[in-house]
C-alpha positions in Angstrom: 0.0 0.0 0.0 1.1 3.6 -0.7 0.7 6.4 1.8 -0.3 10.0 1.1 3.3 11.0 0.4 3.9 8.2 -2.2 5.9 6.0 0.2 5.4 2.3 0.4 4.0 1.4 3.7 2.6 -1.8 5.4 -1.0 -2.5 6.1 -1.7 -5.3 8.6 -3.8 -8.2 7.4 -6.7 -6.9 9.6 -7.0 -3.3 10.4 -9.3 -1.9 13.1 -11.3 1.2 12.2 -12.2 2.6 15.5 -13.7 0.1 18.0 -16.5 -1.3 15.9 -15.2 -1.9 12.4 -12.5 -3.9 10.6 -10.9 -3.5 7.2 -8.9 -6.1 5.3 -7.7 -7.0 1.8 -10.5 -8.3 -0.4 -10.2 -12.1 -0.8 -10.0 -13.7 -4.2 -13.7 -14.7 -4.3 -16.9 -13.5 -5.8 -18.0 -10.3 -4.1 -21.6 -11.5 -3.6 -20.3 -14.6 -1.9 -18.1 -12.5 0.4 -21.1 -10.2 1.3 -23.4 -13.2 2.0 -20.8 -14.8 4.3 -19.9 -11.7 6.3 -23.5 -10.7 6.9 -23.9 -14.0 8.7 -21.2 -13.2 11.2 -22.2 -12.3 14.8 -22.9 -8.6 15.4 -22.4 -7.4 11.8 -24.6 -4.5 10.9 -23.1 -3.5 7.5 -20.4 -4.5 5.0 -18.7 -2.6 2.1 -17.0 -4.6 -0.6 -14.7 -2.3 -2.5 -12.3 -3.1 -5.4 -9.4 -4.0 -3.1 -10.7 -3.9 0.4 -13.6 -5.1 2.6 -14.9 -3.1 5.6 -17.1 -4.7 8.1 -19.1 -2.7 10.7 -20.4 -4.2 14.0 -22.8 -3.2 16.8 -20.3 -4.4 19.4 -16.5 -4.4 19.5 -15.3 -7.3 17.4 -13.0 -9.9 18.9 -9.8 -11.4 17.5 -11.7 -14.5 16.5 -12.8 -12.7 13.4 -9.3 -13.3 11.9 -10.2 -16.9 11.5 -13.5 -16.0 9.8 -11.6 -13.7 7.4 -9.2 -16.5 6.4 -12.2 -18.7 5.5 -13.4 -16.1 3.0 -10.5 -17.1 0.7 -12.2 -20.5 0.3 -15.4 -19.2 -1.1 -16.4 -19.9 -4.8 -15.2 -17.6 -7.5 -18.5 -17.8 -9.4 -21.0 -15.0 -8.6 -24.4 -15.5 -7.0 -27.0 -15.1 -9.7 -28.6 -11.6 -9.4 -31.2 -9.6 -11.2 -31.2 -8.4 -14.8 -31.6 -4.7 -15.3 -32.4 -2.5 -18.3 -31.7 1.1 -17.4 -33.0 3.8 -19.7 -30.4 6.5 -20.6 -29.9 9.5 -22.8 -26.5 9.7 -24.4 -26.0 13.4 -24.1 -23.2 13.8 -21.6 -20.9 16.9 -21.7 -17.8 14.7 -22.3 -19.3 12.6 -25.1 -17.7 14.6 -27.9 -14.3 14.6 -26.1 -14.5 10.9 -25.5 -15.1 10.4 -29.2 -12.1 12.5 -30.1 -9.8 10.9 -27.7 -10.8 7.3 -28.7 -10.8 8.2 -32.4 -14.3 7.1 -32.7 -17.4 9.0 -33.9 -20.0 10.0 -31.3 -22.3 7.4 -32.8 -19.6 4.7 -32.4 -19.0 5.6 -28.8 -22.7 5.4 -28.1 -23.1 2.1 -29.9 -20.1 0.5 -28.1 -21.4 1.5 -24.7 -25.0 0.6 -25.5 -24.1 -2.9 -26.9 -22.3 -4.2 -23.8 -23.7 -6.1 -20.8 -22.2 -5.1 -17.5 -21.6 -6.9 -14.2 -21.6 -5.2 -10.8 -17.9 -5.5 -9.7 -18.0 -3.5 -6.5 -20.1 -0.9 -4.7 -18.6 2.1 -2.9 -17.6 5.8 -3.1 -21.3 6.7 -2.6 -24.3 4.6 -1.5 -25.5 2.9 -4.6 -22.5 3.7 -6.7 -21.9 0.5 -8.6 -18.7 -0.1 -10.5 -19.7 -2.0 -13.6 -17.3 -4.3 -15.5 -17.8 -5.0 -19.2 -16.8 -1.7 -20.9 -15.7 -2.0 -24.5 -11.9 -1.8 -24.5 -12.1 0.9 -27.2 -13.7 3.2 -24.6 -11.1 2.7 -21.9 -9.7 6.1 -20.7 -8.0 7.4 -17.6 -10.0 9.6 -15.3 -10.1 13.3 -16.1 -7.0 15.2 -15.2 -9.2 17.8 -13.3 -12.2 16.3 -11.5 -15.4 18.3 -11.5 -16.6 19.9 -8.2 -20.1 18.7 -8.9 -21.4 15.8 -11.1 -25.2 15.7 -11.3 -27.2 12.7 -9.9 -27.9 10.2 -12.6 -24.9 11.0 -14.7 -23.7 8.0 -16.8 -19.9 7.9 -16.8 -16.8 5.9 -17.9 -13.3 5.7 -16.5 -10.6 3.0 -16.8 -12.2 -0.3 -17.6 -15.6 0.5 -16.0 -18.8 2.4 -16.3 -21.0 3.8 -13.5 -24.0 6.0 -12.7 -23.6 8.7 -10.0 -26.5 8.1 -7.5 -26.1 11.6 -6.0 -24.7 15.0 -7.0 -21.1 14.8 -5.9 -17.5 15.6 -7.0 -16.2 13.2 -9.6 -13.5 12.6 -12.2 -15.1 10.2 -14.6 -16.1 11.1 -18.2 -19.8 12.0 -18.5 -21.4 10.4 -21.6 -25.1 10.5 -20.6 -27.7 10.4 -17.9 -30.3 7.9 -16.5 -33.9 8.9 -17.3 -35.9 6.3 -15.6 -35.4 6.7 -11.8 -32.8 6.9 -9.1 -29.9 4.6 -8.4 -30.5 4.9 -4.6 -33.4 5.8 -2.4 -33.7 5.8 1.4 -36.8 3.6 1.2 -35.4 0.9 -1.1 -31.6 1.3 -0.9 -29.4 0.7 -3.9 -30.9 -0.2 -7.2 -28.0 -2.5 -8.1 -26.4 -5.3 -6.1 -23.6 -7.8 -6.5 -24.4 -10.5 -9.1 -26.7 -8.1 -11.0 -26.2 -7.6 -14.8 -27.0 -4.3 -16.5 -27.8 -3.2 -19.9 -28.3 0.5 -20.9 -31.1 1.1 -23.3 -32.4 4.2 -25.0 
C-alpha cells in the first residue's frame, strides 16, 4: 500500500477502524459470496465490498476471533451469486461525449453504440451509497480519469473511466467522463436502498 506521500507502507492483514469496524484486503472470491458470508457473522450490521478492500461494521467491539473467519473467505467460490437483470434507460448526451469520441478516435455514434451494446456486471459498490462499479466496458472506450475532477457531477450522470462504467447516484464531485444520464429513476433511495447489487447484470437502453 502507498501512503499520502507516495511512500510504500505496510497494512496489517486486519486493520481496526475505531472500536466497531474492521478492514482487510478483499479475498479472491466473488464479491456477492463475500457479502453473503460476512452478513452471517455475529454482530455485523453493515459491510462494504470495494475493489481492493472489505470493511465490516459491527454493533459491538469485534474480537480477535474474526481473523479466522476472514481467512475462511478465501475458500469461497469464484462464481457469482446469480442476481437480477436490469435494463436502465439513458440518454447519451453527456458533456464529455464529444471529447471521448475525439480521444478514442471514434465517432460519437460509435461511442454510443459501443457503450450501449455491452452487458455489464456489478464488480464493487462504494464511493457513494448505490455507486456500482460496472465491468464490461468495450476496450475501445477505456480512458484514464479526467486530469481535473469536477466539483459537482449531477445525480444520474452516466460515466466511464478506466475499464468500467457507472452512474452517479447523488450529486457529488467526480473525475469520470460523462457520456449520458439515466432517465428512468434513481440509483439509490432511502426507502429501497441501492438499485444494483452484487451479481446483477446491467444493460443500458435508449
